[in-house]
C-alpha positions as CSV (number, residue, x, y, z in Angstrom):
1,M,-20.8,15.1,30.8
2,C,-19.4,17.8,28.6
3,E,-22.6,19.5,27.7
4,N,-21.2,20.4,24.2
5,L,-23.6,20.8,21.4
6,S,-24.7,17.5,20.0
7,L,-27.4,16.0,17.8
8,T,-28.0,13.4,20.5
9,H,-28.8,14.1,24.2
10,I,-25.4,12.8,25.2
11,C,-22.6,13.2,22.7
12,S,-20.7,10.2,21.4
13,H,-17.5,11.2,23.2
14,C,-19.3,11.3,26.6
15,Q,-21.1,8.0,25.8
16,E,-17.7,6.4,25.2
17,N,-16.0,7.9,28.2
18,F,-18.8,7.9,30.8
19,L,-21.3,5.3,29.7
20,K,-19.1,2.4,28.8
21,P,-20.8,-0.6,30.6
22,S,-19.1,-3.1,32.8
23,L,-20.7,-6.3,34.1
24,Y,-21.6,-6.7,37.7
25,K,-23.1,-9.8,39.2
26,R,-25.3,-10.5,42.2
27,K,-27.5,-13.4,43.2
28,L,-31.1,-13.0,44.5
29,Q,-32.2,-15.0,47.5
30,N,-33.7,-17.6,45.2
31,N,-30.2,-18.0,43.6
32,I,-31.1,-16.3,40.3
33,E,-28.2,-14.2,39.0
34,V,-28.7,-10.5,38.3
35,L,-26.3,-8.9,35.7
36,S,-26.0,-5.1,35.9
37,F,-24.1,-2.8,33.6
38,Y,-23.4,0.3,35.6
39,K,-22.7,1.5,39.1
40,Y,-25.7,3.3,40.5
41,E,-23.7,6.4,41.5
42,D,-22.3,6.7,38.0
43,I,-25.7,7.1,36.3
44,K,-27.9,8.2,39.2
45,E,-28.7,11.6,37.7
46,L,-29.6,10.0,34.3
47,L,-31.9,7.5,36.0
48,H,-33.8,10.3,37.7
49,T,-35.0,11.4,34.2
50,K,-37.2,8.3,33.8
51,H,-40.5,10.1,34.5
52,T,-39.7,13.1,32.2
53,D,-39.8,13.6,28.5
54,L,-36.0,13.6,28.5
55,G,-36.0,10.2,30.1
56,F,-37.1,8.5,26.9
57,Y,-33.9,9.6,25.1
58,I,-31.7,9.0,28.1
59,Y,-33.0,5.4,28.6
60,T,-32.7,4.7,24.9
61,I,-29.0,5.8,25.0
62,L,-28.4,3.7,28.1
63,A,-30.1,0.7,26.6
64,K,-28.1,1.0,23.3
65,N,-24.9,1.2,25.2
66,S,-25.6,-1.8,27.5
67,L,-28.5,-4.1,26.8
68,K,-28.3,-4.0,23.0
69,K,-24.5,-4.8,23.1
70,F,-25.2,-7.6,25.6
71,A,-27.9,-9.1,23.2
72,E,-25.6,-8.9,20.2
73,T,-23.0,-11.1,21.9
74,F,-25.4,-13.4,24.0
75,D,-25.6,-16.9,22.6
76,I,-27.7,-19.8,23.8
77,E,-29.0,-22.9,22.1
78,V,-32.7,-22.2,22.8
79,K,-34.8,-19.2,21.9
80,V,-35.6,-17.1,25.0
81,V,-37.9,-14.3,25.7
82,S,-37.2,-11.1,27.7
83,I,-39.9,-9.6,29.9
84,A,-39.7,-6.1,31.5
85,I,-40.8,-5.6,35.0
86,D,-44.1,-3.6,35.1
87,D,-43.8,-2.0,31.6
88,N,-46.7,0.4,32.2
89,V,-46.6,3.6,30.3
90,K,-46.0,6.7,32.4
91,S,-45.0,10.1,31.2
92,G,-45.7,9.0,27.6
93,Y,-43.4,5.9,27.6
94,S,-42.3,2.9,29.6
95,H,-38.7,3.0,30.7
96,T,-38.5,-0.8,31.2
97,A,-40.1,-1.4,27.8
98,I,-37.3,0.7,26.2
99,L,-34.7,-1.5,27.9
100,N,-36.5,-4.7,26.9
101,K,-36.9,-3.6,23.3
102,H,-33.1,-3.3,22.9
103,L,-32.6,-7.0,23.8
104,K,-34.1,-8.1,20.5
105,S,-31.7,-10.5,18.8
106,S,-31.5,-13.8,16.9
107,V,-32.0,-15.6,20.2
108,I,-33.9,-13.1,22.4
109,K,-37.5,-12.1,21.7
110,P,-38.8,-9.2,23.8
111,L,-42.3,-9.6,25.0
112,F,-44.4,-6.7,26.3
113,N,-47.3,-6.2,28.6
114,K,-46.8,-9.6,30.3
115,L,-45.8,-8.8,33.9
116,R,-47.7,-6.0,35.6
117,A,-47.8,-4.9,39.2
118,K,-51.3,-4.5,40.8
119,N,-49.7,-2.5,43.6
120,S,-48.4,0.9,42.3
121,I,-46.7,2.0,45.6
122,S,-43.3,3.5,44.9
123,Y,-40.4,1.6,46.3
124,S,-38.0,4.5,45.7
125,G,-35.9,5.2,48.8
126,E,-37.9,2.6,50.9
127,S,-36.4,-0.1,53.1
128,R,-36.4,-3.8,52.4
129,E,-38.9,-4.2,55.2
130,F,-41.2,-1.7,53.6
131,R,-40.9,-3.6,50.3
132,M,-41.7,-6.9,51.9
133,L,-44.7,-5.5,53.7
134,H,-46.0,-4.0,50.4
135,P,-45.4,-6.6,47.7
136,R,-45.8,-5.7,44.0
137,D,-48.5,-8.4,43.6
138,F,-47.6,-9.1,40.0
139,Q,-50.1,-10.3,37.5
140,L,-48.6,-12.5,34.7
141,K,-50.3,-12.7,31.3
142,N,-49.9,-16.0,29.5
143,F,-47.2,-16.7,26.9
144,K,-46.0,-19.9,25.4
145,E,-42.2,-19.7,25.8
146,D,-40.6,-21.3,28.8
147,S,-37.1,-19.6,29.1
148,V,-37.2,-16.0,30.4
149,I,-34.8,-13.1,31.0
150,L,-36.3,-10.5,33.4
151,V,-35.4,-6.9,32.8
152,D,-35.6,-3.9,35.1
153,D,-33.7,-0.6,35.4
154,I,-32.4,-0.8,39.0
155,I,-31.9,-3.4,41.6
156,T,-31.8,-2.2,45.2
157,T,-32.9,-4.9,47.7
158,G,-33.9,-7.5,45.0
159,A,-37.5,-7.7,46.3
160,T,-39.1,-6.7,43.0
161,L,-37.1,-9.2,40.9
162,S,-37.5,-11.9,43.5
163,Q,-41.3,-11.5,43.5
164,A,-41.4,-11.7,39.7
165,V,-39.1,-14.7,39.6
166,E,-41.4,-16.6,42.1
167,L,-44.5,-15.8,40.0
168,L,-42.8,-17.0,36.8
169,K,-41.7,-20.2,38.6
170,R,-45.2,-20.9,39.7
171,A,-46.2,-20.6,36.0
172,N,-43.6,-23.2,35.1
173,K,-41.3,-20.7,33.4
174,E,-37.5,-20.9,33.8
175,V,-35.9,-17.5,34.6
176,L,-32.4,-17.8,33.2
177,F,-31.2,-14.6,34.8
178,C,-32.2,-10.9,35.3
179,L,-30.7,-7.9,33.7
180,T,-30.7,-4.4,35.2
181,L,-29.0,-1.2,34.1
182,C,-27.5,-0.8,37.6
183,D,-27.2,-2.3,41.0
184,V,-27.4,0.2,44.0
185,Q,-25.0,-2.1,45.9
186,N,-22.2,-1.4,43.4
187,K,-20.8,1.9,44.5
């Protein structure tokens, strides 16, 4: 990033040159597709701002450059809802709620406070084995819509998204696909 004076936290030139999203695809073990917009290594330092005041602005910029643009071009015959993974407020905001908010469109309705983890253990830097031994134990609040897009910031092993997908399936919801800012496997 250039670090030139800008009214935004990342100037428009740097956003165009360094934050132009691509589309990366991956399938979870339960055959649900995950679409990601960035390589982890390309935005790692930006992602590490998520539990700081600056993170609110950085995540908003990332969401506008990726999820919002996706939502503007996404078309489907039925109305769908998007649900963020564990959109609890930490450090004054929820980074996954910011991502989810930017999916609002004529066919996508973001829902909030619907999928919360009862287990607050951090998965950051932990192995797949650790994640499987310490499941998120999600709690799902009722909502009427049946077609769902799941939203998270990062996919590493896929354990979190897989657990959320399984819970939604048990509630007779159809997860169309998942969206993340980045996939750690895309280097």
